[in-house]
C-alpha positions as CSV (number, residue, x, y, z in Angstrom):
1,X,0.0,0.1,0.1
2,X,2.8,2.3,0.7
3,X,4.4,1.7,-2.6
4,X,1.2,2.5,-4.3
5,X,0.9,5.8,-2.2
6,X,4.5,6.6,-3.4
7,X,3.7,5.8,-7.1
8,X,0.5,7.9,-7.1
9,X,2.5,11.0,-5.6
10,X,5.1,10.5,-8.1
11,X,2.5,10.7,-10.9
12,X,0.8,13.8,-9.4
13,X,4.3,15.6,-9.2
14,X,4.9,14.5,-12.8
15,X,1.8,16.3,-14.2
16,X,3.0,19.6,-12.6
17,X,6.5,19.5,-13.8
18,X,5.8,18.1,-17.5
19,X,6.1,21.3,-19.5
20,X,3.2,22.5,-21.2
21,X,4.1,23.1,-25.0
22,X,1.0,25.4,-25.7
23,X,1.9,27.6,-22.9
24,X,5.5,28.0,-23.6
25,X,4.8,29.2,-27.1
26,X,5.8,32.9,-27.6
27,X,4.1,33.7,-30.7
28,X,1.1,35.7,-30.5
29,X,-2.0,33.4,-31.7
30,X,-3.4,36.5,-33.7
31,X,-0.1,36.8,-35.6
32,X,0.2,33.0,-36.1
33,X,-3.4,33.0,-37.7
34,X,-2.4,35.9,-40.0
35,X,0.8,34.0,-41.2
36,X,-1.1,30.9,-41.9
37,X,-3.4,32.8,-44.1
38,X,-0.6,34.3,-45.9
39,X,0.9,31.0,-46.6
40,X,-2.4,29.5,-47.9
41,X,-2.6,32.7,-50.2
42,X,0.8,31.8,-51.4
43,X,-0.6,28.2,-52.0
44,X,1.3,26.6,-49.3
45,X,4.9,26.7,-50.9
46,X,7.7,24.5,-50.0
47,X,9.4,27.6,-49.0
48,X,7.1,28.0,-46.1
49,X,7.2,24.4,-45.0
50,X,8.5,25.3,-41.5
51,X,5.4,27.1,-40.9
52,X,3.9,24.3,-39.0
53,X,0.7,25.5,-36.9
54,X,1.6,23.0,-34.1
55,X,5.2,24.8,-33.5
56,X,5.9,28.5,-32.2
57,X,5.8,30.9,-35.2
58,X,8.6,32.7,-33.5
59,X,10.8,29.9,-34.9
60,X,9.4,30.2,-38.5
61,X,11.8,30.8,-41.4
62,X,11.2,34.2,-43.0
63,X,9.8,35.9,-40.0
64,X,11.2,37.2,-36.6
65,X,9.5,38.1,-33.3
66,X,10.4,41.0,-31.3
67,X,12.4,40.0,-28.1
68,X,10.0,41.8,-25.7
69,X,6.5,41.8,-27.3
70,X,6.8,38.3,-28.9
71,X,4.9,40.1,-31.9
72,X,6.1,39.5,-35.6
73,X,8.5,42.3,-36.4
74,X,10.1,41.2,-39.4
75,X,8.9,39.4,-42.6
76,X,11.8,38.9,-45.1
77,X,11.2,36.6,-48.2
78,X,14.1,36.2,-50.1
79,X,14.9,34.3,-53.2
80,X,11.8,32.1,-52.9
81,X,10.1,30.0,-55.5
82,X,6.9,31.6,-54.9
83,X,4.2,33.0,-57.4
84,X,1.3,35.2,-57.1
85,X,0.7,38.7,-55.4
86,X,1.5,40.3,-52.3
87,X,-1.3,39.1,-49.7
88,X,-3.1,42.1,-48.0
89,X,-3.1,40.0,-45.1
90,X,0.6,41.0,-44.6
91,X,-1.0,44.3,-43.3
92,X,-2.8,42.5,-40.3
93,X,0.8,42.0,-38.7
94,X,0.5,45.4,-36.7
95,X,4.0,45.1,-35.2
96,X,5.7,44.6,-38.3
97,X,8.8,47.0,-38.6
98,X,10.6,45.5,-41.7
99,X,8.9,44.0,-44.8
100,X,11.0,42.4,-47.6
101,X,10.0,40.8,-50.8
102,X,13.5,40.4,-52.7
103,X,14.4,38.2,-55.7
104,X,11.0,36.5,-56.5
105,X,10.5,36.8,-60.0
106,X,7.1,35.2,-60.2
107,X,5.6,38.0,-57.6
108,X,3.2,39.9,-59.7
109,X,0.3,42.3,-59.3
110,X,0.5,45.7,-57.6
111,X,1.3,46.9,-53.9
112,X,-2.0,46.3,-51.9
113,X,-3.5,49.4,-50.5
114,X,-3.7,47.8,-47.0
115,X,0.0,48.3,-46.3
116,X,-0.9,51.9,-45.0
117,X,-2.1,49.9,-41.8
118,X,1.3,49.0,-41.0
119,X,1.7,52.2,-38.8
120,X,5.0,50.9,-37.3
121,X,6.7,50.2,-40.5
122,X,10.3,51.5,-41.0
123,X,11.9,49.6,-43.7
124,X,9.9,48.5,-47.0
125,X,11.6,46.6,-49.7
126,X,9.9,45.2,-52.8
127,X,12.9,44.5,-55.2
128,X,13.7,42.2,-58.2
129,X,10.1,41.1,-58.6
130,X,7.4,41.7,-61.3
131,X,5.4,44.0,-59.3
132,X,4.1,46.4,-62.0
133,X,1.6,49.3,-62.3
134,X,2.2,52.9,-60.8
135,X,4.2,53.3,-57.7
136,X,1.0,54.0,-55.4
137,X,0.8,57.5,-54.1
138,X,-0.4,56.1,-50.6
139,X,3.1,55.1,-49.9
140,X,3.5,58.7,-48.9
141,X,1.3,58.2,-46.0
142,X,3.6,55.7,-44.6
143,X,5.3,58.1,-42.6
144,X,7.2,55.9,-40.2
145,X,9.4,54.8,-43.1
146,X,13.1,55.2,-42.9
147,X,13.9,53.2,-45.8
148,X,12.0,52.6,-49.2
149,X,13.3,50.3,-51.9
150,X,11.2,49.7,-55.0
151,X,14.2,48.9,-57.3
152,X,14.4,46.3,-60.1
153,X,10.7,45.9,-60.8
154,X,8.2,46.7,-63.5
155,X,6.7,50.0,-62.2
156,X,5.7,52.5,-64.7
157,X,4.2,56.1,-64.9
158,X,5.4,58.8,-62.9
159,X,6.9,59.1,-59.5
160,X,4.2,60.2,-57.3
161,X,4.8,63.6,-55.6
162,X,3.6,62.3,-52.2
163,X,6.7,60.4,-51.7
164,X,8.1,63.8,-50.4
165,X,6.1,63.4,-47.3
166,X,8.3,60.6,-46.0
167,X,10.2,63.0,-43.9
168,X,12.2,60.2,-41.8
169,X,13.7,58.5,-45.2
170,X,17.4,58.2,-44.9
171,X,17.3,56.4,-48.3
172,X,15.0,55.7,-51.5
173,X,15.6,53.6,-54.5
174,X,13.3,53.7,-57.5
175,X,15.9,52.6,-59.9
176,X,15.7,50.0,-62.6
177,X,12.0,50.5,-63.4
178,X,10.1,52.0,-66.4
179,X,9.3,55.3,-64.8
180,X,8.5,58.2,-67.0
181,X,7.6,62.0,-66.6
182,X,9.8,64.5,-64.6
183,X,11.0,64.5,-61.0
184,X,8.1,65.9,-59.0
185,X,8.5,69.5,-57.9
186,X,7.6,68.3,-54.4
187,X,11.0,66.4,-54.6
188,X,12.6,69.9,-54.1
189,X,11.7,69.5,-50.6
190,X,12.8,66.1,-49.7
191,X,13.7,65.2,-46.1
192,X,17.2,66.7,-45.1
193,X,17.8,63.1,-43.6
194,X,18.0,61.7,-47.2
195,X,21.4,60.1,-47.6
196,X,21.1,58.1,-50.7
197,X,19.0,58.4,-53.9
198,X,18.5,55.9,-56.8
199,X,16.6,56.9,-59.7
200,X,18.7,55.4,-62.4
201,X,17.6,53.2,-65.4
202,X,14.3,54.5,-66.1
203,X,13.0,57.2,-68.6
204,X,12.6,60.3,-66.4
205,X,13.0,63.5,-68.1
206,X,12.9,67.1,-67.4
207,X,15.3,69.1,-64.8
208,X,16.2,68.3,-61.4
209,X,14.6,70.1,-58.8
210,X,16.5,73.3,-57.7
211,X,15.7,72.5,-54.0
212,X,18.1,69.7,-54.2
213,X,21.0,72.5,-53.8
214,X,20.0,72.5,-50.3
215,X,20.4,68.8,-49.6
216,X,23.5,66.9,-48.8
217,X,23.3,63.4,-50.5
218,X,26.1,61.0,-49.8
219,X,25.2,58.9,-52.7
220,X,23.0,59.9,-55.7
221,X,22.6,57.9,-58.9
222,X,20.5,59.3,-61.8
223,X,22.3,57.7,-64.9
224,X,20.4,56.4,-67.9
225,X,17.5,58.8,-67.8
226,X,16.4,61.8,-70.1
227,X,17.4,64.4,-67.6
228,X,18.6,67.9,-68.7
229,X,19.9,71.2,-67.3
230,X,22.5,71.9,-64.7
231,X,23.3,69.5,-61.8
232,X,26.2,71.5,-60.2
233,X,24.3,72.8,-57.6
234,X,24.5,69.4,-56.0
235,X,28.0,70.2,-55.3
236,X,30.1,72.6,-53.2
237,X,33.3,72.8,-50.9
238,X,31.1,72.2,-47.7
239,X,29.2,69.2,-49.2
240,X,30.0,65.5,-48.1
241,X,28.8,63.8,-51.3
242,X,30.9,60.5,-52.0
243,X,29.3,59.0,-55.2
244,X,27.3,60.8,-58.0
245,X,26.6,59.0,-61.4
246,X,24.7,61.2,-64.1
247,X,25.9,59.3,-67.0
248,X,24.0,58.9,-70.3
249,X,21.4,62.0,-69.7
250,X,21.2,65.0,-71.7
251,X,22.7,67.4,-69.0
252,X,24.1,70.6,-70.3
253,X,26.1,73.1,-68.2
254,X,29.6,74.6,-67.8
255,X,31.6,72.5,-65.3
256,X,34.5,75.1,-65.4
257,X,33.7,76.6,-61.9
258,X,32.1,74.0,-60.3
259,X,33.7,73.3,-56.7
260,X,34.0,69.5,-55.9
261,X,34.2,68.5,-52.2
262,X,37.1,66.4,-50.9
263,X,34.8,63.6,-49.9
264,X,34.0,62.7,-53.7
265,X,35.2,59.3,-54.6
266,X,33.2,58.7,-57.7
267,X,31.9,61.1,-60.3
268,X,30.5,59.7,-63.7
269,X,29.3,62.2,-66.2
270,X,29.8,60.3,-69.4
271,X,27.4,60.8,-72.4
272,X,26.2,64.2,-71.8
273,X,26.6,67.7,-73.4
274,X,28.9,69.2,-70.7
275,X,31.0,72.0,-71.7
276,X,33.9,74.1,-70.2
277,X,37.2,73.0,-68.8
278,X,37.8,70.3,-66.0
279,X,38.3,72.1,-62.5
280,X,41.6,72.2,-61.1
281,X,40.2,70.9,-57.8
282,X,39.5,67.5,-59.1
283,X,43.3,66.8,-59.0
284,X,43.3,67.2,-55.2
285,X,42.1,63.6,-54.5
286,X,44.2,60.6,-54.8
287,X,41.2,58.2,-54.8
288,X,38.8,59.7,-57.3
289,X,37.1,57.5,-60.2
290,X,36.0,60.0,-62.9
291,X,34.5,59.5,-66.3
292,X,33.8,62.5,-68.3
293,X,33.8,60.8,-71.8
294,X,31.5,61.8,-74.5
295,X,31.1,65.5,-73.6
296,X,32.1,68.7,-75.2
297,X,34.7,69.5,-72.8
298,X,38.1,71.5,-73.8
299,X,41.5,72.3,-72.3
300,X,44.1,70.4,-70.4
301,X,43.2,67.8,-67.8
302,X,44.4,69.0,-64.4
303,X,47.7,67.4,-63.1
304,X,47.6,65.7,-59.8
305,X,45.8,62.9,-57.8
306,X,44.5,60.1,-59.7
307,X,43.7,61.7,-63.0
308,X,46.7,60.7,-64.8
309,X,46.3,57.0,-63.5
310,X,42.8,56.9,-65.1
311,X,42.3,55.1,-68.6
312,X,42.0,57.4,-71.6
313,X,38.6,55.9,-72.1
314,X,37.6,58.3,-68.9
315,X,38.1,61.2,-70.9
316,X,38.1,60.5,-74.6
317,X,35.2,61.8,-77.0
318,X,35.3,65.0,-75.9
319,X,35.8,68.4,-78.1
320,X,39.3,69.4,-77.3
321,X,40.1,67.9,-74.2
322,X,44.0,67.0,-73.9
323,X,46.9,66.0,-71.8
324,X,47.6,62.7,-70.1
325,X,46.2,60.2,-70.2
326,X,45.0,61.6,-73.5
327,X,47.5,63.0,-76.3
328,X,49.5,66.0,-75.1
329,X,47.9,69.5,-75.7
330,X,49.0,71.6,-78.7
């Protein structure tokens, strides 16, 4: 009888100390329900095989939970064999801070308007997909964004002026799409926090906003568009710009008196209509990559820095530019 009582007591104690798997799960049940609906919207792809409803969704591939709230804070779908459209249910993850769809060739359709519900979202990346249609103007209402990357897609139409309302942006990428029209006037008042801007490889035309003269980009790439006019306002001795690519446009200005900052490491102006002489200040840097080929420049190439170390192709096809590495001036 004593042995039976001991065994019974041991069994009762076991019930208290066996871990309760459901109570140890950290994932919020509402978030799990949303994720499973997203998986279903994508037709239960192999890439989301780890999304087993019997397991903790904080351990699932693609997503991450906040360590304190245990709510889904990141959704990063990368190089996945998934087809279809972005499920609007994504917007039912209210604590999402970072959302990425990258290198998913069979992702089609448009950006769902429901995304504006993500009032905590800081980073939005939709890149290397076949998402198409206009860039939606409602993105300008997502004012918590600090990074917006819509590069390498099939977006068409003009750049929405509303994107200038994103005052917390440190970087914006709209490059490698099919965008047309001019840069919106509202972009003359972009956030002073904006450090990098990519608009390259589109069909954007017209002038750059005059207000950009008051900004201090670290990196700006506008190459392979149809831009005209003068971009010298982006430079100055007090600026900290490092990389600037304006190649293959229709820019037309006199470069002779432009002051380039010491921070500049890459300046590509090839295939434009730029006139004048190369400023002597370009010879100050030992680490400058420069390409001014296919313009209308004249006069001697300044001596010093890294200019004579560059290939002659960085300077050829100008009106009367001369001096090493081109033939000597006559």
